[in-house]
C-alpha positions in Angstrom: -11.8 -59.5 45.1 -10.5 -57.6 42.1 -7.1 -56.0 42.3 -7.8 -52.4 41.0 -4.1 -51.9 40.3 -3.8 -54.8 37.8 -4.7 -54.3 34.1 -8.1 -55.7 33.2 -6.4 -58.3 31.0 -5.0 -59.8 34.3 -8.3 -59.5 36.0 -10.3 -61.3 33.3 -8.2 -64.1 31.9 -9.0 -65.6 28.5 -9.9 -64.2 25.1 -13.5 -63.2 25.8 -15.7 -61.9 28.5 -18.3 -64.4 29.8 -21.1 -64.1 32.4 -19.0 -66.2 34.6 -15.9 -64.0 34.5 -17.6 -60.5 34.5 -18.2 -59.4 38.1 -18.7 -55.6 37.7 -19.7 -53.0 35.3 -17.0 -51.8 32.8 -17.0 -48.7 30.6 -15.1 -49.6 27.5 -14.1 -48.0 24.2 -14.5 -50.1 21.0 -11.2 -50.5 19.3 -12.4 -52.8 16.5 -14.5 -55.8 15.5 -13.1 -59.1 14.4 -14.6 -62.6 13.7 -14.5 -65.3 16.4 -15.1 -69.0 15.7 -17.5 -70.2 18.5 -17.4 -73.7 19.9 -19.9 -74.7 17.3 -17.6 -73.5 14.6 -20.0 -70.7 13.6 -18.2 -67.4 13.2 -19.6 -64.5 15.3 -18.5 -60.8 15.4 -16.4 -59.9 18.5 -15.9 -56.4 19.9 -12.3 -55.5 20.8 -11.6 -52.8 23.3 -8.9 -50.2 24.0 -8.8 -50.8 27.7 -8.4 -54.6 27.8 -7.2 -57.5 25.6 -10.4 -59.4 26.5 -13.1 -59.2 23.8 -16.9 -59.6 23.7 -18.4 -62.1 21.3 -21.7 -60.8 20.1 -24.9 -62.8 20.0 -27.6 -61.8 17.6 -29.4 -59.6 20.3 -26.2 -57.6 21.1 -25.4 -57.4 17.4 -28.8 -56.0 16.6 -28.6 -53.5 19.5 -25.3 -52.2 18.3 -26.6 -51.8 14.7 -29.7 -50.0 16.0 -27.6 -47.6 18.1 -24.5 -47.1 16.0 -25.3 -48.1 12.5 -24.6 -51.2 10.4 -21.0 -50.4 9.5 -18.7 -51.8 12.3 -15.8 -49.4 11.3 -18.0 -46.5 12.5 -18.3 -48.2 15.9 -14.6 -47.6 16.6 -14.1 -45.0 19.4 -17.7 -45.4 20.7 -18.2 -46.1 24.3 -20.2 -49.1 25.7 -20.8 -50.5 29.2 -20.9 -54.2 29.9 -22.2 -55.5 33.2 -23.4 -58.7 34.7 -26.9 -59.6 33.6 -29.5 -62.0 34.8 -29.2 -65.8 34.5 -30.7 -67.2 31.3 -31.4 -70.7 30.2 -29.2 -72.0 27.3 -29.8 -75.5 26.2 -31.5 -76.3 29.5 -28.6 -74.9 31.6 -28.7 -71.7 33.6 -25.9 -69.4 32.6 -25.0 -65.9 33.7 -25.4 -63.3 31.0 -23.7 -60.0 30.1 -25.8 -56.9 29.6 -24.5 -54.5 26.9 -25.4 -50.8 27.3 -24.9 -48.5 24.3 -25.4 -44.7 24.5 -27.0 -43.7 21.2 -26.0 -40.0 21.5 -22.1 -40.1 21.3 -21.1 -36.8 19.8 
């Protein structure tokens, strides 16, 4: 059970959201984008949010969706709202993993 009085950083320990830690939909405001070195050592863009210290590492699909909705300049993403929510299980390297669905409103005026 999530303690609604605790900051999200206490609810979701760690540097990044994962399908295993995300248990409800969250509306978040993009604070910035940085680079995160994955386990394979390959750098990936990571969204940072105003509401929580926990970031979201972008896979190619999420990155392409953000570019299509908000443009290809990450600086212009700052201040935009997104929703992340638990997604379906997907197969990664033959292992079922929980995914995160990213929802981006195109019209954010």
